[in-house]
C-alpha positions as CSV (number, residue, x, y, z in Angstrom):
1,M,110.4,115.7,82.3
2,T,108.5,115.1,79.1
3,S,104.9,114.2,78.7
4,T,103.6,111.8,76.1
5,D,100.3,113.5,75.5
6,T,98.5,116.8,76.4
7,S,95.6,118.8,75.1
8,G,97.2,122.0,76.2
9,A,95.3,122.4,79.5
10,L,97.0,124.8,81.9
11,V,96.8,122.4,84.8
12,R,98.3,118.9,84.3
13,A,98.5,115.8,86.4
14,E,101.7,114.2,85.4
15,I,101.6,110.4,86.1
16,D,104.8,108.5,86.6
17,V,103.9,105.0,85.6
18,A,107.4,103.7,86.5
19,A,106.8,104.8,90.1
20,L,103.4,103.2,90.1
21,Q,104.8,99.9,88.9
22,A,107.6,100.1,91.5
23,N,105.2,100.8,94.3
24,A,103.1,97.7,93.3
25,T,106.3,95.6,93.5
26,V,107.2,96.9,96.9
27,L,103.7,96.3,98.2
28,A,103.4,92.8,96.7
29,K,106.7,91.8,98.4
30,R,105.4,92.9,101.7
31,L,102.1,91.0,101.2
32,T,103.7,87.7,100.1
33,P,102.3,85.0,100.2
34,A,99.1,86.9,100.0
35,R,98.3,88.6,96.7
36,L,98.0,92.2,95.7
37,K,94.6,93.4,94.5
38,C,95.1,96.7,92.7
39,V,92.3,99.2,93.6
40,V,91.6,101.6,90.8
41,K,88.2,103.0,91.8
42,A,87.4,106.7,91.5
43,N,89.4,107.1,88.3
44,A,92.4,105.4,90.0
45,Y,92.2,107.7,93.0
46,G,92.2,110.7,90.6
47,H,95.3,109.5,88.7
48,G,93.4,108.4,85.5
49,I,92.3,104.8,85.2
50,D,93.1,104.8,81.4
51,I,96.8,105.4,82.3
52,V,97.0,103.5,85.6
53,A,95.2,100.2,84.7
54,P,97.1,99.5,81.5
55,A,100.4,100.4,83.2
56,L,99.7,97.9,86.0
57,F,98.6,95.3,83.5
58,A,101.8,95.8,81.5
59,A,103.8,95.1,84.7
60,G,102.0,91.8,85.2
61,W,99.2,92.6,87.6
62,R,95.9,90.8,87.0
63,D,93.7,91.4,90.1
64,F,91.8,94.7,90.1
65,C,89.1,96.2,92.3
66,V,86.7,99.1,91.8
67,A,83.6,100.3,93.7
68,T,80.8,100.5,91.1
69,V,79.5,98.3,88.3
70,S,80.1,101.1,85.7
71,E,83.7,101.3,86.7
72,A,84.1,97.5,86.5
73,L,82.6,97.4,83.0
74,H,84.9,100.2,81.8
75,L,87.9,98.3,83.2
76,R,86.8,95.1,81.5
77,E,86.6,96.9,78.2
78,L,90.0,98.5,78.8
79,L,91.9,95.4,79.9
80,G,90.1,92.5,78.4
81,D,89.3,89.1,79.8
82,E,92.7,88.2,81.3
83,V,92.0,90.2,84.5
84,T,89.9,89.5,87.6
85,I,87.7,92.5,88.5
86,T,85.8,92.9,91.7
87,A,83.1,95.5,92.4
88,W,80.9,95.8,95.5
89,L,78.9,99.1,95.5
90,Y,75.5,98.9,93.7
91,G,71.9,99.7,94.6
92,P,68.6,97.7,94.6
93,T,67.8,98.9,91.0
94,T,71.3,98.6,89.5
95,D,71.2,96.3,86.4
96,L,73.6,93.4,87.2
97,D,73.1,91.6,84.0
98,A,76.0,93.2,82.1
99,A,78.4,92.8,85.1
100,V,77.6,89.1,85.5
101,A,77.8,88.4,81.8
102,A,81.2,90.2,81.7
103,G,82.5,88.0,84.5
104,I,82.7,90.8,87.0
105,E,83.0,89.4,90.6
106,L,80.4,91.1,92.8
107,G,80.5,91.8,96.5
108,V,77.2,90.8,98.2
109,S,76.1,93.0,101.1
110,T,72.4,92.1,101.3
111,V,70.5,88.8,101.2
112,D,68.4,90.1,98.3
113,S,71.6,90.6,96.3
114,L,72.1,86.8,96.2
115,D,68.8,86.4,94.4
116,R,69.4,89.4,92.1
117,A,72.8,88.0,91.1
118,R,71.4,84.6,90.5
119,D,68.6,86.0,88.4
120,A,71.1,88.0,86.3
121,A,73.0,84.8,85.8
122,H,69.9,83.0,84.5
123,R,69.0,85.9,82.1
124,T,72.6,86.0,80.7
125,N,73.3,82.2,80.8
126,S,76.3,83.0,83.0
127,T,77.7,82.2,86.4
128,A,77.5,84.8,89.1
129,R,80.8,84.9,90.9
130,L,80.3,86.4,94.3
131,H,82.2,87.6,97.4
132,L,80.1,87.6,100.5
133,K,80.8,90.9,102.4
134,V,80.5,90.8,106.1
135,D,80.3,93.9,108.3
136,T,82.9,93.3,111.0
137,G,82.5,96.6,112.7
138,L,83.0,99.4,110.1
139,G,79.2,99.9,109.9
140,R,79.1,100.7,106.2
141,N,78.2,98.1,103.6
142,G,78.2,94.4,104.3
143,L,76.0,91.8,106.0
144,A,75.2,92.5,109.6
145,P,75.2,89.5,112.0
146,A,71.6,88.6,111.5
147,D,71.8,89.1,107.7
148,W,74.9,87.0,107.6
149,K,73.1,84.1,109.1
150,C,70.2,84.6,106.7
151,A,72.7,84.7,103.7
152,L,74.2,81.4,104.8
153,E,70.7,79.8,105.1
154,K,69.9,81.2,101.7
155,L,72.9,79.4,100.3
156,R,71.8,76.2,102.0
157,D,68.4,76.5,100.5
158,L,69.8,77.1,97.1
159,D,71.9,74.0,97.4
160,A,68.9,72.0,98.5
161,G,66.9,73.3,95.6
162,P,67.7,70.6,93.0
163,E,66.6,67.8,95.3
164,A,63.3,69.6,96.0
165,D,62.5,70.3,92.4
166,E,64.5,68.4,89.8
167,A,62.7,70.2,87.0
168,D,64.1,73.5,88.2
169,A,67.6,72.3,88.9
170,S,69.2,74.7,86.4
171,A,67.8,77.6,88.3
172,V,69.8,77.2,91.5
173,A,73.3,76.7,92.7
174,P,75.1,75.9,89.4
175,D,74.6,79.5,88.3
176,L,76.1,80.9,91.5
177,E,79.6,80.5,92.8
178,I,80.9,81.9,96.0
179,V,84.5,82.8,95.2
180,G,85.4,85.0,98.2
181,I,84.6,86.5,101.6
182,M,85.5,90.2,102.3
183,S,85.3,92.9,104.8
184,H,87.1,96.2,105.5
185,Y,89.1,97.5,108.5
186,A,88.1,100.7,110.2
187,V,91.2,101.8,112.1
188,A,94.1,99.8,110.7
189,D,96.0,103.1,110.3
190,E,96.1,103.3,114.1
191,P,97.9,100.1,115.0
192,E,97.3,100.6,118.7
193,R,93.5,100.4,118.4
194,V,92.0,97.1,119.7
195,E,89.1,97.3,117.2
196,T,91.3,95.8,114.4
197,A,91.8,92.6,116.3
198,Q,88.1,92.5,117.1
199,Q,87.3,92.9,113.5
200,T,89.7,90.1,112.6
201,H,88.1,87.8,115.1
202,V,84.6,88.5,113.6
203,F,85.9,88.0,110.1
204,D,87.6,84.7,111.0
205,S,84.4,83.4,112.6
206,A,82.4,84.3,109.5
207,Y,85.1,82.6,107.3
208,R,84.7,79.4,109.2
209,E,80.9,79.5,109.0
210,L,81.1,80.1,105.2
211,T,83.6,77.3,104.6
212,A,81.3,74.9,106.5
213,V,78.4,75.8,104.3
214,L,80.5,75.4,101.1
215,D,81.9,72.1,102.3
216,E,78.4,70.8,103.1
217,A,77.5,71.6,99.5
218,Q,80.5,69.6,98.2
219,G,81.6,72.2,95.7
220,R,78.1,73.0,94.3
221,L,78.3,76.6,95.7
222,G,82.0,77.0,95.3
223,E,85.2,75.5,96.7
224,S,86.1,76.5,100.2
225,R,89.8,75.8,99.6
226,R,89.8,78.3,96.7
227,L,88.1,81.1,98.6
228,E,89.6,84.6,98.1
229,V,89.8,86.0,101.7
230,H,90.3,89.8,101.9
231,I,89.8,92.3,104.6
232,A,93.0,94.4,104.5
233,N,93.3,97.8,102.9
234,S,96.5,99.9,102.5
235,P,96.9,100.7,106.2
236,A,96.5,97.0,107.1
237,A,98.9,95.9,104.4
238,L,101.5,98.2,105.9
239,T,101.0,97.6,109.6
240,L,99.6,94.1,110.3
241,S,101.8,91.1,110.9
242,P,100.9,88.3,110.5
243,F,98.9,89.4,107.6
244,P,95.2,88.3,107.4
245,G,93.7,86.7,104.4
246,T,94.8,85.5,101.0
247,S,95.0,89.0,99.4
248,A,94.7,92.7,100.2
249,R,92.8,95.4,98.4
250,V,95.5,98.2,98.2
251,G,94.6,101.6,96.8
252,L,96.3,104.7,98.2
253,S,99.7,103.2,98.7
254,L,99.8,102.0,95.1
255,Y,99.9,105.7,94.2
256,G,102.9,106.4,96.4
257,L,101.0,108.0,99.2
258,S,101.1,107.1,102.9
259,P,97.9,106.1,104.8
260,L,99.7,106.4,108.1
261,E,99.9,109.7,110.1
262,D,103.4,109.0,111.5
263,Q,105.1,107.7,108.4
264,T,105.7,109.4,105.0
265,A,105.7,107.7,101.6
266,Q,109.4,107.9,101.7
267,D,109.5,106.1,105.0
268,L,107.5,103.3,103.4
269,G,109.7,103.0,100.3
270,L,107.0,104.5,98.1
271,V,107.2,107.2,95.4
272,P,104.3,109.6,94.7
273,V,102.9,108.9,91.2
274,M,101.1,112.2,90.6
275,R,102.8,115.5,90.1
276,L,100.2,118.3,89.7
277,V,101.6,121.3,87.8
278,S,100.5,124.6,86.4
279,Q,102.3,127.8,85.3
280,I,102.5,131.5,85.9
281,V,100.3,133.3,83.4
282,N,100.5,136.8,84.9
283,L,102.8,138.8,87.2
284,K,102.1,142.2,88.7
285,D,103.6,144.6,91.1
286,V,101.2,145.6,93.8
287,P,101.6,148.2,96.6
288,S,101.3,147.8,100.3
289,G,97.7,147.4,101.4
290,H,96.6,145.8,98.1
291,G,94.1,142.9,98.6
292,A,94.0,139.5,96.9
293,S,91.1,137.5,95.5
294,Y,87.4,137.3,96.6
295,G,86.6,138.7,100.0
296,L,90.0,140.4,100.2
297,T,91.0,138.0,103.0
298,F,94.6,138.9,102.3
299,T,96.2,142.3,102.3
300,A,99.8,142.9,101.3
301,A,101.9,144.0,104.2
302,A,104.4,145.7,102.0
303,D,105.0,146.4,98.3
304,T,105.2,143.0,96.6
305,R,104.4,140.9,93.5
306,F,101.5,138.7,92.8
307,A,101.7,135.7,90.4
308,L,98.5,134.4,88.8
309,V,98.4,130.6,88.6
310,P,95.7,128.6,86.9
311,G,94.2,126.0,89.2
312,G,91.2,126.3,91.5
313,Y,88.3,124.4,93.0
314,G,87.0,123.7,89.5
315,D,90.2,121.7,89.0
316,G,89.7,120.0,92.4
317,L,91.9,122.2,94.6
318,A,90.4,122.7,98.0
319,R,89.1,126.2,98.7
320,S,89.7,125.5,102.3
321,A,93.4,125.6,101.7
322,S,93.2,129.4,100.9
323,N,95.8,131.5,102.7
324,R,97.4,128.3,103.9
325,A,98.7,126.4,101.0
326,E,102.1,126.7,99.3
327,V,103.4,125.9,95.8
328,S,106.9,125.5,94.4
329,I,108.4,127.6,91.6
330,R,112.0,127.0,90.5
331,G,112.6,125.0,93.7
332,T,111.3,127.7,96.1
333,R,108.2,127.6,98.1
334,Y,105.7,130.5,97.8
335,P,102.4,131.0,99.7
336,V,99.0,130.9,98.1
337,I,97.3,134.1,99.2
338,G,93.6,135.1,99.3
339,R,90.8,132.7,98.4
340,I,91.4,129.9,95.9
341,A,88.9,130.6,93.2
342,M,87.1,128.3,90.7
343,D,89.8,128.5,88.1
344,Q,92.9,130.3,89.5
345,M,94.8,131.3,92.6
346,I,97.2,134.0,93.5
347,V,100.7,133.3,94.8
348,E,102.8,136.0,96.5
349,V,106.3,135.8,94.9
350,G,107.8,139.0,96.2
351,A,111.3,139.5,94.9
352,G,111.6,135.9,93.8
353,E,113.3,135.1,90.6
354,V,110.2,134.0,88.6
355,A,108.8,134.7,85.2
356,I,105.6,134.3,83.2
357,G,105.5,130.8,81.8
358,D,107.4,129.3,84.8
359,E,106.2,125.9,85.9
360,V,104.4,125.8,89.2
361,V,104.4,122.6,91.2
362,I,101.2,122.4,93.2
363,F,102.0,119.0,94.7
364,G,104.2,116.0,94.0
365,P,107.9,115.6,93.5
366,D,109.8,118.9,93.6
367,G,106.9,120.5,95.4
368,P,104.6,120.2,98.5
369,S,103.2,116.8,99.1
370,A,99.5,115.8,98.8
371,A,99.7,115.2,102.6
372,E,100.7,118.8,103.1
373,W,97.8,119.9,101.0
374,G,95.6,117.7,103.1
375,T,96.7,119.4,106.3
376,W,96.2,122.9,104.7
377,A,92.7,121.9,103.5
378,D,91.7,120.1,106.8
379,T,91.4,116.8,105.0
380,I,93.5,113.8,104.0
381,N,95.8,113.0,101.1
382,Y,93.2,110.5,99.7
383,E,90.8,113.4,99.0
384,I,93.4,115.7,97.6
385,V,94.3,113.4,94.7
386,T,90.9,111.8,94.2
387,R,89.1,115.2,93.8
388,I,91.3,116.3,90.9
389,S,88.7,117.1,88.2
390,E,88.1,115.8,84.7
391,R,89.2,119.0,83.1
392,V,92.8,118.5,84.4
393,D,94.9,116.6,81.8
394,R,96.4,113.3,83.0
395,V,99.6,112.7,81.1
396,E,102.0,109.9,81.3
397,V,105.6,111.1,81.9
398,E,109.1,109.8,82.1
399,P,110.4,108.9,85.6
400,H,111.0,112.0,87.8
401,P,114.1,112.0,90.0
402,V,113.3,112.0,93.8
403,D,115.7,113.2,96.4
404,G,116.5,110.6,99.1
405,G,114.5,107.5,100.0
406,G,113.9,105.3,97.1
407,L,112.6,101.8,96.8
408,G,115.6,100.0,98.1
């Protein structure tokens, strides 16, 4: 494997863009006729948005989602005006002017946000393109039932505005376009749960109510037949049939990771995109009874060898995986012993055939999986990849061979 760029950092996240592009194709085929919306929030789930987004764009994908306005503006600068970008997480004091002017489509989770988006449109001489977000049961962002009704009434009032005040006609509906309705499933990764069907029912009802308002407005607030309808995430995209909506916001699975407890990425025809690697920088023989790392939570049971490996919680590795995690060196698994420190960890290699300078695969192809690290750290694979810190180099690499599975 060869990298295309590196600053010489000891810990590297090698990003296989061919695997990323192949995963997108697999997921898009499953979603057809619905469309794939590529979620690249949180630095593309830790994989590096400056590598991931251009690679997806080069493969033909044009619908992207992020969480924050700052992420959306960076993505617009990175990819230009050919792509559709949706963002939905902002606060009451977030400046929406730049987002509206840049054509960022905004999720609306409060009634006040309708006015704020419209005001931003007026100030920037733009059209605010909005997705109404309805809380169907997750309990996070989104319009609760009472607020949903208020939002629909607000839209009716905006549409009635020009008739009430012809002089102020430019200050209402023409500067605001409803282009979508969205929500988010809570337990789609557990297909047996009844709550998913309940959420779908609430979402369908909200969709019918919104289309009625848009139809009443005769296109002045947006075209109901062109609404983007999206509630599904990665788990829903992989488990639900028939599939709800016109598109799905897919994140984790794009990166070759499974959101399902009982199915691996290989089972789903996906290939992990990130391979986190380090190297051995020191080897030492230690006697029986020797401790390892802070707190001396590990004591050698016999004479052995310790390998020092750069990589710690300063790089995003979970300290909670101490004395539980494993890494791979020359194709053999070795245990991480003692507490994982800020910058480094100790691996017991014993009599293993290893040397200073050897590559250490922390997770990814040829090593443990991100899911295994999730188990060792009492968390999920989402967190394992997303928490990889900024000081870790992200480098684009040539395709890495994977044993078995494949995309089929």
